[in-house]
C-alpha atoms as a printed R data frame, in Angstrom:
    type eleno elety resid chain resno       x       y       z
1   ATOM     1    CA   MET     A     1 107.903  61.972 113.359
2   ATOM     2    CA   TRP     A     2 107.390  63.932 116.572
3   ATOM     3    CA   VAL     A     3 106.052  66.949 114.658
4   ATOM     4    CA   VAL     A     4 103.027  64.930 113.511
5   ATOM     5    CA   VAL     A     5 102.218  64.010 117.103
6   ATOM     6    CA   VAL     A     6 102.526  67.614 118.266
7   ATOM     7    CA   LEU     A     7 100.281  68.879 115.471
8   ATOM     8    CA   SER     A     8  97.590  66.348 116.360
9   ATOM     9    CA   ARG     A     9  97.316  67.995 119.764
10  ATOM    10    CA   TYR     A    10  96.140  71.323 118.348
11  ATOM    11    CA   VAL     A    11  99.363  73.161 119.137
12  ATOM    12    CA   ARG     A    12  99.247  76.953 118.877
13  ATOM    13    CA   GLU     A    13 102.991  77.638 118.798
14  ATOM    14    CA   LEU     A    14 105.697  75.536 117.153
15  ATOM    15    CA   GLU     A    15 109.447  76.155 116.862
16  ATOM    16    CA   ILE     A    16 111.773  73.778 114.996
17  ATOM    17    CA   TYR     A    17 115.549  74.076 114.780
18  ATOM    18    CA   SER     A    18 117.731  71.809 112.652
19  ATOM    19    CA   SER     A    19 121.473  72.116 112.050
20  ATOM    20    CA   CYS     A    20 122.475  73.453 108.627
21  ATOM    21    CA   TYR     A    21 125.533  71.194 108.617
22  ATOM    22    CA   GLN     A    22 123.835  67.805 108.678
23  ATOM    23    CA   ASP     A    23 123.920  65.620 105.558
24  ATOM    24    CA   LYS     A    24 120.155  65.345 105.156
25  ATOM    25    CA   GLN     A    25 117.639  68.155 105.436
26  ATOM    26    CA   ASN     A    26 114.449  67.669 107.410
27  ATOM    27    CA   ILE     A    27 111.262  67.694 105.348
28  ATOM    28    CA   LEU     A    28 108.230  68.860 107.264
29  ATOM    29    CA   PRO     A    29 105.083  66.716 107.214
30  ATOM    30    CA   SER     A    30 102.239  67.844 104.974
31  ATOM    31    CA   SER     A    31  99.934  68.055 108.009
32  ATOM    32    CA   LEU     A    32 101.899  71.105 109.162
33  ATOM    33    CA   TYR     A    33 100.590  73.105 106.212
34  ATOM    34    CA   THR     A    34  96.950  72.489 107.110
35  ATOM    35    CA   CYS     A    35  97.133  72.937 110.879
36  ATOM    36    CA   LYS     A    36  94.129  75.039 111.866
37  ATOM    37    CA   SER     A    37  95.294  75.776 115.423
38  ATOM    38    CA   LEU     A    38  98.805  77.045 114.638
39  ATOM    39    CA   VAL     A    39  99.269  80.748 115.495
40  ATOM    40    CA   ILE     A    40 103.081  81.021 115.689
41  ATOM    41    CA   LEU     A    41 105.509  79.029 113.516
42  ATOM    42    CA   LYS     A    42 109.309  79.406 113.704
43  ATOM    43    CA   LEU     A    43 111.641  77.368 111.481
44  ATOM    44    CA   ASN     A    44 115.412  77.634 111.682
45  ATOM    45    CA   GLY     A    45 118.275  75.885 109.882
46  ATOM    46    CA   GLY     A    46 118.459  72.698 107.804
47  ATOM    47    CA   ILE     A    47 114.780  72.408 106.945
48  ATOM    48    CA   LEU     A    48 113.424  71.847 103.446
49  ATOM    49    CA   MET     A    49 110.052  73.488 102.863
50  ATOM    50    CA   ASP     A    50 108.108  71.381 100.376
51  ATOM    51    CA   VAL     A    51 104.807  73.241 100.385
52  ATOM    52    CA   PRO     A    52 102.000  71.009  99.034
53  ATOM    53    CA   ARG     A    53  99.181  72.147  96.780
54  ATOM    54    CA   MET     A    54  96.736  71.802  99.637
55  ATOM    55    CA   VAL     A    55  97.857  74.380 102.157
56  ATOM    56    CA   CYS     A    56  95.838  76.490 104.578
57  ATOM    57    CA   LEU     A    57  96.958  77.994 107.867
58  ATOM    58    CA   PRO     A    58  93.837  79.945 108.874
59  ATOM    59    CA   SER     A    59  95.097  80.995 112.333
60  ATOM    60    CA   LEU     A    60  98.772  81.692 111.624
61  ATOM    61    CA   LYS     A    61  99.763  85.226 112.667
62  ATOM    62    CA   THR     A    62 103.552  84.969 113.126
63  ATOM    63    CA   LEU     A    63 105.934  83.203 110.745
64  ATOM    64    CA   VAL     A    64 109.731  83.134 111.208
65  ATOM    65    CA   LEU     A    65 111.944  81.483 108.566
66  ATOM    66    CA   LYS     A    66 115.703  81.578 109.176
67  ATOM    67    CA   GLY     A    67 118.094  79.891 106.774
68  ATOM    68    CA   VAL     A    68 115.622  77.283 105.527
69  ATOM    69    CA   ASN     A    69 115.615  75.863 101.992
70  ATOM    70    CA   TYR     A    70 112.693  75.800  99.577
71  ATOM    71    CA   PHE     A    71 111.804  72.788  97.427
72  ATOM    72    CA   LYS     A    72 110.492  74.966  94.587
73  ATOM    73    CA   GLN     A    73 110.906  78.612  93.660
74  ATOM    74    CA   GLY     A    74 107.270  79.395  94.423
75  ATOM    75    CA   SER     A    75 107.134  77.572  97.753
76  ATOM    76    CA   LEU     A    76 107.226  80.652  99.973
77  ATOM    77    CA   GLN     A    77 104.753  82.560  97.835
78  ATOM    78    CA   ARG     A    78 102.323  79.633  97.903
79  ATOM    79    CA   LEU     A    79 102.622  79.384 101.673
80  ATOM    80    CA   LEU     A    80 102.086  83.100 102.250
81  ATOM    81    CA   SER     A    81  99.077  83.284  99.948
82  ATOM    82    CA   ASN     A    82  97.331  80.734 102.166
83  ATOM    83    CA   CYS     A    83  97.891  82.507 105.472
84  ATOM    84    CA   PRO     A    84  94.871  84.862 105.477
85  ATOM    85    CA   VAL     A    85  95.533  86.472 108.895
86  ATOM    86    CA   LEU     A    86  99.340  86.610 108.873
87  ATOM    87    CA   GLU     A    87 100.568  89.738 110.676
88  ATOM    88    CA   ASP     A    88 104.286  89.248 111.381
89  ATOM    89    CA   LEU     A    89 106.840  87.777 108.951
90  ATOM    90    CA   VAL     A    90 110.589  87.351 109.537
91  ATOM    91    CA   VAL     A    91 112.786  85.904 106.766
92  ATOM    92    CA   ASN     A    92 116.567  85.414 106.875
93  ATOM    93    CA   LEU     A    93 118.103  84.550 103.508
94  ATOM    94    CA   CYS     A    94 121.551  82.958 103.725
95  ATOM    95    CA   HIS     A    95 124.162  81.788 101.221
96  ATOM    96    CA   HIS     A    96 123.039  78.144 101.351
97  ATOM    97    CA   ASP     A    97 119.326  78.612 100.608
98  ATOM    98    CA   ASN     A    98 118.004  78.339  97.071
99  ATOM    99    CA   MET     A    99 115.486  81.178  96.815
100 ATOM   100    CA   GLY     A   100 115.820  83.180  93.606
101 ATOM   101    CA   LYS     A   101 112.660  85.281  93.839
102 ATOM   102    CA   PHE     A   102 111.470  86.849  97.064
103 ATOM   103    CA   ILE     A   103 107.817  87.768  96.597
104 ATOM   104    CA   VAL     A   104 105.622  88.881  99.492
105 ATOM   105    CA   ILE     A   105 102.052  89.817  98.593
106 ATOM   106    CA   VAL     A   106 100.113  89.610 101.859
107 ATOM   107    CA   PRO     A   107  97.180  92.015 102.467
108 ATOM   108    CA   SER     A   108  97.036  91.320 106.225
109 ATOM   109    CA   LEU     A   109 100.761  91.683 106.991
110 ATOM   110    CA   GLN     A   110 101.631  94.366 109.572
111 ATOM   111    CA   ARG     A   111 105.319  93.669 110.315
112 ATOM   112    CA   LEU     A   112 108.013  92.481 107.902
113 ATOM   113    CA   SER     A   113 111.679  91.849 108.753
114 ATOM   114    CA   LEU     A   114 114.029  90.702 106.006
115 ATOM   115    CA   TYR     A   115 117.721  89.859 106.335
116 ATOM   116    CA   ILE     A   116 119.706  89.218 103.127
117 ATOM   117    CA   GLY     A   117 123.154  87.761 103.720
118 ATOM   118    CA   TYR     A   118 126.437  88.692 102.049
119 ATOM   119    CA   LYS     A   119 126.673  87.641  98.363
120 ATOM   120    CA   ARG     A   120 122.987  86.688  98.404
121 ATOM   121    CA   VAL     A   121 121.697  88.545  95.336
122 ATOM   122    CA   LEU     A   122 118.061  87.881  94.400
123 ATOM   123    CA   ASP     A   123 116.716  87.543  90.859
124 ATOM   124    CA   GLU     A   124 113.544  89.370  91.873
125 ATOM   125    CA   PHE     A   125 112.403  91.212  94.977
126 ATOM   126    CA   VAL     A   126 108.704  92.155  95.254
127 ATOM   127    CA   ILE     A   127 106.829  93.451  98.306
128 ATOM   128    CA   ASP     A   128 103.148  94.424  98.185
129 ATOM   129    CA   THR     A   129 101.743  94.802 101.699
130 ATOM   130    CA   PRO     A   130  98.953  97.395 102.062
131 ATOM   131    CA   SER     A   131  98.559  96.907 105.844
132 ATOM   132    CA   LEU     A   132 102.257  97.054 106.722
133 ATOM   133    CA   GLU     A   133 103.137  99.249 109.720
134 ATOM   134    CA   TYR     A   134 106.753  98.175 110.387
135 ATOM   135    CA   PHE     A   135 109.444  97.268 107.831
136 ATOM   136    CA   LYS     A   136 112.996  96.126 108.572
137 ATOM   137    CA   LEU     A   137 115.523  95.463 105.823
138 ATOM   138    CA   VAL     A   138 119.117  94.418 106.459
139 ATOM   139    CA   ASP     A   139 120.964  93.756 103.191
140 ATOM   140    CA   ARG     A   140 124.679  92.901 103.303
141 ATOM   141    CA   ASN     A   141 125.125  92.915  99.510
142 ATOM   142    CA   TYR     A   142 127.008  95.609  97.677
143 ATOM   143    CA   ASP     A   143 125.113  94.678  94.494
144 ATOM   144    CA   SER     A   144 121.476  95.736  94.190
145 ATOM   145    CA   HIS     A   145 118.522  93.451  93.418
146 ATOM   146    CA   PRO     A   146 115.783  93.993  90.801
147 ATOM   147    CA   CYS     A   147 113.346  95.491  93.248
148 ATOM   148    CA   LEU     A   148 109.668  96.458  93.389
149 ATOM   149    CA   ILE     A   149 108.425  97.688  96.755
150 ATOM   150    CA   GLU     A   150 105.020  99.322  96.703
151 ATOM   151    CA   ASN     A   151 101.650  99.744  98.365
152 ATOM   152    CA   MET     A   152 102.679 100.443 101.972
153 ATOM   153    CA   PRO     A   153 100.424 103.429 102.810
154 ATOM   154    CA   LYS     A   154 100.150 102.581 106.535
155 ATOM   155    CA   LEU     A   155 103.879 102.285 107.179
156 ATOM   156    CA   THR     A   156 104.873 104.234 110.306
157 ATOM   157    CA   GLU     A   157 108.282 102.805 111.218
158 ATOM   158    CA   ALA     A   158 111.204 101.501 109.167
159 ATOM   159    CA   TYR     A   159 114.682 100.163 109.852
160 ATOM   160    CA   VAL     A   160 116.967 100.154 106.804
161 ATOM   161    CA   ASP     A   161 120.562  98.893 106.860
162 ATOM   162    CA   VAL     A   162 121.875  98.460 103.316
163 ATOM   163    CA   ARG     A   163 125.306  98.289 101.709
164 ATOM   164    CA   SER     A   164 124.170  98.801  98.121
165 ATOM   165    CA   THR     A   165 124.536 102.233  96.540
166 ATOM   166    CA   ASP     A   166 120.940 102.021  95.262
167 ATOM   167    CA   LEU     A   167 118.332 103.498  97.604
168 ATOM   168    CA   GLN     A   168 116.127 104.824  94.832
169 ATOM   169    CA   SER     A   169 113.842 101.784  94.524
170 ATOM   170    CA   LEU     A   170 113.302 101.614  98.285
171 ATOM   171    CA   ILE     A   171 113.060 105.161  99.538
172 ATOM   172    CA   GLY     A   172 109.857 106.093  97.701
173 ATOM   173    CA   SER     A   173 107.974 103.350  99.566
174 ATOM   174    CA   ILE     A   174 108.891 104.502 103.072
175 ATOM   175    CA   THR     A   175 108.187 108.247 102.877
176 ATOM   176    CA   SER     A   176 105.085 107.823 105.080
177 ATOM   177    CA   VAL     A   177 107.087 106.777 108.165
178 ATOM   178    CA   LYS     A   178 107.094 108.666 111.454
179 ATOM   179    CA   ARG     A   179 110.167 106.840 112.780
180 ATOM   180    CA   LEU     A   180 113.160 105.920 110.612
181 ATOM   181    CA   ILE     A   181 116.456 104.247 111.440
182 ATOM   182    CA   ILE     A   182 118.764 104.132 108.430
183 ATOM   183    CA   SER     A   183 122.329 102.991 107.869
184 ATOM   184    CA   SER     A   184 123.551 103.661 104.354
185 ATOM   185    CA   LYS     A   185 126.117 105.488 102.281
186 ATOM   186    CA   ALA     A   186 123.763 105.913  99.327
187 ATOM   187    CA   MET     A   187 121.892 108.994  98.180
188 ATOM   188    CA   PHE     A   188 118.302 108.716  96.996
189 ATOM   189    CA   GLY     A   189 117.796 111.640  94.637
190 ATOM   190    CA   ASP     A   190 115.353 114.528  94.692
191 ATOM   191    CA   GLY     A   191 111.568 114.453  94.797
192 ATOM   192    CA   TYR     A   192 111.058 112.478  98.020
193 ATOM   193    CA   ILE     A   193 109.492 114.289 100.982
194 ATOM   194    CA   PHE     A   194 109.128 112.725 104.450
195 ATOM   195    CA   ASN     A   195 106.201 114.853 105.607
196 ATOM   196    CA   ARG     A   196 105.337 112.617 108.591
197 ATOM   197    CA   LEU     A   197 108.871 111.864 109.759
198 ATOM   198    CA   GLU     A   198 109.331 112.928 113.396
199 ATOM   199    CA   ARG     A   199 112.255 110.803 114.621
200 ATOM   200    CA   LEU     A   200 115.328 110.007 112.516
201 ATOM   201    CA   THR     A   201 118.347 107.924 113.471
202 ATOM   202    CA   LEU     A   202 121.065 108.172 110.830
203 ATOM   203    CA   HIS     A   203 124.124 105.897 110.841
204 ATOM   204    CA   VAL     A   204 126.834 106.904 108.382
205 ATOM   205    CA   LEU     A   205 130.036 105.170 107.338
206 ATOM   206    CA   GLU     A   206 131.396 106.725 104.185
207 ATOM   207    CA   GLU     A   207 133.847 109.275 102.917
208 ATOM   208    CA   ASN     A   208 131.488 112.240 102.994
209 ATOM   209    CA   PRO     A   209 128.505 111.434 105.246
210 ATOM   210    CA   SER     A   210 127.270 115.019 105.402
211 ATOM   211    CA   ASN     A   211 125.563 114.677 102.001
212 ATOM   212    CA   LEU     A   212 122.987 112.187 103.305
213 ATOM   213    CA   LEU     A   213 122.403 114.281 106.429
214 ATOM   214    CA   SER     A   214 121.794 117.394 104.327
215 ATOM   215    CA   GLN     A   215 119.326 115.499 102.190
216 ATOM   216    CA   PHE     A   216 117.281 114.275 105.143
217 ATOM   217    CA   LEU     A   217 117.243 117.712 106.776
218 ATOM   218    CA   LYS     A   218 115.971 119.219 103.540
219 ATOM   219    CA   ASP     A   219 113.354 116.520 102.904
220 ATOM   220    CA   SER     A   220 111.943 116.131 106.455
221 ATOM   221    CA   PRO     A   221 110.028 119.367 107.184
222 ATOM   222    CA   ASN     A   222 108.461 118.128 110.452
223 ATOM   223    CA   LEU     A   223 111.443 116.365 112.010
224 ATOM   224    CA   GLN     A   224 111.472 116.651 115.822
225 ATOM   225    CA   GLU     A   225 114.313 114.356 116.913
226 ATOM   226    CA   LEU     A   226 117.603 113.658 115.127
227 ATOM   227    CA   GLU     A   227 120.153 111.090 116.278
228 ATOM   228    CA   TYR     A   228 123.321 111.087 114.205
229 ATOM   229    CA   PHE     A   229 125.959 108.330 114.399
230 ATOM   230    CA   SER     A   230 129.442 108.669 112.918
231 ATOM   231    CA   GLU     A   231 130.586 105.070 112.530
232 ATOM   232    CA   LEU     A   232 134.367 104.752 112.429
233 ATOM   233    CA   ASP     A   233 135.672 101.888 110.294
234 ATOM   234    CA   ASP     A   234 138.666  99.764 111.293
235 ATOM   235    CA   SER     A   235 141.008 101.483 108.840
236 ATOM   236    CA   TYR     A   236 140.104 104.977 110.163
237 ATOM   237    CA   GLU     A   237 139.479 105.940 106.517
238 ATOM   238    CA   ASN     A   238 136.623 108.257 107.417
239 ATOM   239    CA   MET     A   239 138.887 110.408 109.586
240 ATOM   240    CA   ARG     A   240 139.849 112.223 106.393
241 ATOM   241    CA   MET     A   241 138.689 115.798 105.897
242 ATOM   242    CA   PHE     A   242 135.747 116.662 103.649
243 ATOM   243    CA   PRO     A   243 133.876 119.954 103.416
244 ATOM   244    CA   TRP     A   244 130.412 120.381 104.912
245 ATOM   245    CA   ASN     A   245 128.189 121.295 101.986
246 ATOM   246    CA   GLN     A   246 125.499 123.024 103.982
247 ATOM   247    CA   PRO     A   247 122.052 123.495 102.409
248 ATOM   248    CA   SER     A   248 121.664 126.664 100.355
249 ATOM   249    CA   ILE     A   249 118.427 127.383 102.254
250 ATOM   250    CA   VAL     A   250 117.946 126.612 105.950
251 ATOM   251    CA   PRO     A   251 115.752 123.463 106.115
252 ATOM   252    CA   GLU     A   252 112.199 123.897 107.373
253 ATOM   253    CA   CYS     A   253 112.707 121.394 110.199
254 ATOM   254    CA   LEU     A   254 115.483 123.529 111.706
255 ATOM   255    CA   LEU     A   255 113.327 126.633 111.604
256 ATOM   256    CA   SER     A   256 110.137 125.164 113.024
257 ATOM   257    CA   SER     A   257 110.235 121.637 114.498
258 ATOM   258    CA   LEU     A   258 113.589 120.102 115.559
259 ATOM   259    CA   GLN     A   259 113.638 119.852 119.366
260 ATOM   260    CA   LYS     A   260 116.265 117.210 120.133
261 ATOM   261    CA   PHE     A   261 119.661 116.583 118.522
262 ATOM   262    CA   THR     A   262 122.060 113.815 119.556
263 ATOM   263    CA   TRP     A   263 125.435 113.157 117.951
264 ATOM   264    CA   SER     A   264 126.917 109.801 118.942
265 ATOM   265    CA   GLN     A   265 130.595 109.044 118.317
266 ATOM   266    CA   TYR     A   266 131.490 112.589 117.348
267 ATOM   267    CA   LEU     A   267 134.873 112.429 115.587
268 ATOM   268    CA   GLY     A   268 135.891 116.055 115.895
269 ATOM   269    CA   ARG     A   269 136.853 116.600 112.264
270 ATOM   270    CA   THR     A   270 136.503 120.064 110.753
271 ATOM   271    CA   GLN     A   271 133.352 119.031 108.888
272 ATOM   272    CA   ASP     A   272 131.890 117.552 112.093
273 ATOM   273    CA   ARG     A   273 132.384 120.821 113.933
274 ATOM   274    CA   ASP     A   274 130.847 122.743 111.010
275 ATOM   275    CA   ILE     A   275 127.768 120.477 110.986
276 ATOM   276    CA   ALA     A   276 127.236 120.788 114.748
277 ATOM   277    CA   VAL     A   277 127.686 124.570 114.654
278 ATOM   278    CA   TYR     A   278 125.271 124.872 111.710
279 ATOM   279    CA   ILE     A   279 122.525 122.947 113.498
280 ATOM   280    CA   LEU     A   280 122.971 124.885 116.744
281 ATOM   281    CA   LYS     A   281 122.985 128.170 114.839
282 ATOM   282    CA   ASN     A   282 119.791 127.463 112.875
283 ATOM   283    CA   ALA     A   283 117.595 125.160 114.996
284 ATOM   284    CA   CYS     A   284 115.154 127.694 116.424
285 ATOM   285    CA   CYS     A   285 113.098 125.235 118.514
286 ATOM   286    CA   LEU     A   286 115.953 123.103 119.826
287 ATOM   287    CA   ARG     A   287 115.557 122.162 123.492
288 ATOM   288    CA   ASN     A   288 118.345 119.649 123.947
289 ATOM   289    CA   ALA     A   289 121.601 118.903 122.111
290 ATOM   290    CA   THR     A   290 123.957 116.136 123.225
291 ATOM   291    CA   ILE     A   291 127.430 115.527 121.794
292 ATOM   292    CA   ASP     A   292 128.981 112.149 122.597
293 ATOM   293    CA   SER     A   293 132.583 112.048 121.358
294 ATOM   294    CA   TYR     A   294 135.229 109.446 120.624
295 ATOM   295    CA   THR     A   295 137.324 110.358 123.667
296 ATOM   296    CA   CYS     A   296 140.452 108.691 122.272
297 ATOM   297    CA   LEU     A   297 140.315 110.862 119.138
298 ATOM   298    CA   VAL     A   298 138.762 114.153 120.217
299 ATOM   299    CA   PRO     A   299 140.391 116.577 122.706
300 ATOM   300    CA   GLU     A   300 137.314 116.949 124.893
301 ATOM   301    CA   LEU     A   301 138.091 120.313 126.469
302 ATOM   302    CA   GLU     A   302 138.807 121.939 123.114
303 ATOM   303    CA   MET     A   303 135.617 120.456 121.630
304 ATOM   304    CA   ILE     A   304 133.527 121.811 124.508
305 ATOM   305    CA   LYS     A   305 135.057 125.263 124.112
306 ATOM   306    CA   GLU     A   306 134.401 125.320 120.353
307 ATOM   307    CA   LEU     A   307 130.759 124.296 120.579
308 ATOM   308    CA   THR     A   308 129.785 126.272 123.672
309 ATOM   309    CA   ARG     A   309 131.149 129.435 122.053
310 ATOM   310    CA   SER     A   310 129.030 128.914 118.934
311 ATOM   311    CA   SER     A   311 125.821 130.914 118.598
312 ATOM   312    CA   ARG     A   312 122.458 129.215 119.115
313 ATOM   313    CA   ALA     A   313 119.155 130.084 117.498
314 ATOM   314    CA   SER     A   314 117.262 128.684 120.480
315 ATOM   315    CA   THR     A   315 117.739 130.559 123.750
316 ATOM   316    CA   THR     A   316 116.341 127.578 125.698
317 ATOM   317    CA   CYS     A   317 118.673 124.970 124.186
318 ATOM   318    CA   GLU     A   318 120.546 122.860 126.737
319 ATOM   319    CA   LEU     A   319 123.929 121.680 125.388
320 ATOM   320    CA   ASN     A   320 125.349 118.500 126.951
321 ATOM   321    CA   PHE     A   321 128.614 116.601 126.443
322 ATOM   322    CA   SER     A   322 129.348 112.974 127.254
């Protein structure tokens, strides 16, 4: 097999792609799992990972696994536990793979990206990564997984795109981030404070998206930049009117830290106008506010008149429209 020949030449980077639609899956040679020179390994498609008992990848720093199958339930865990300097892990779980338990316990890991495909519910989901700095989770399931995510004290950036209504088990592990991109319709309850969060990008596609926005404003006392996306679904369901339940007390971030506010795909509903007016009225340190509207849905001139007439807490705030 050509892989054996390549490994014998002390290769540092190896990428293997195999079609998922072939009758027979490729089984990697056992010598791959003891290659001392390998630094980057990328496996994609119809590959069966049969991890032997003797496995040691002492130089491996980047591992990418997309749509591969695993010979035994503990194959991935065994592999990861024998990669002592692994820093970057990317795993895509698809409908055809056979992983029931996703367990990542890697002390050296700094970056983790996990994609879970539609109807790909896991029996168990455990992440314990004390050195993690970046975490990306894209989960297309509407059902939640039994989940334990803990021990990520160094996390500074997270990207979360989930369809499940359960954020509770995840949100407590990412409160240390400085930069957060989140797409969700779920709420996460009280008691979580994002003291270090400076930049928030919030994508919302739900009936009443203002609830999640209110929660983040309340729980992010040092927020400096807010980018807010109103995502319009194909059925235009979220064009319906819902009241803006503004916070009972003006959030600390509006009074003392928010400097930049961007609203992308502004829909021009009554609640949208109320949210924009509320932020402009209360953000004392705001330097720049940009409203980018759905031009086919929002009468632009009327929108500009409404928002420019609204009062602003910051006398230096520059209001832009696009």
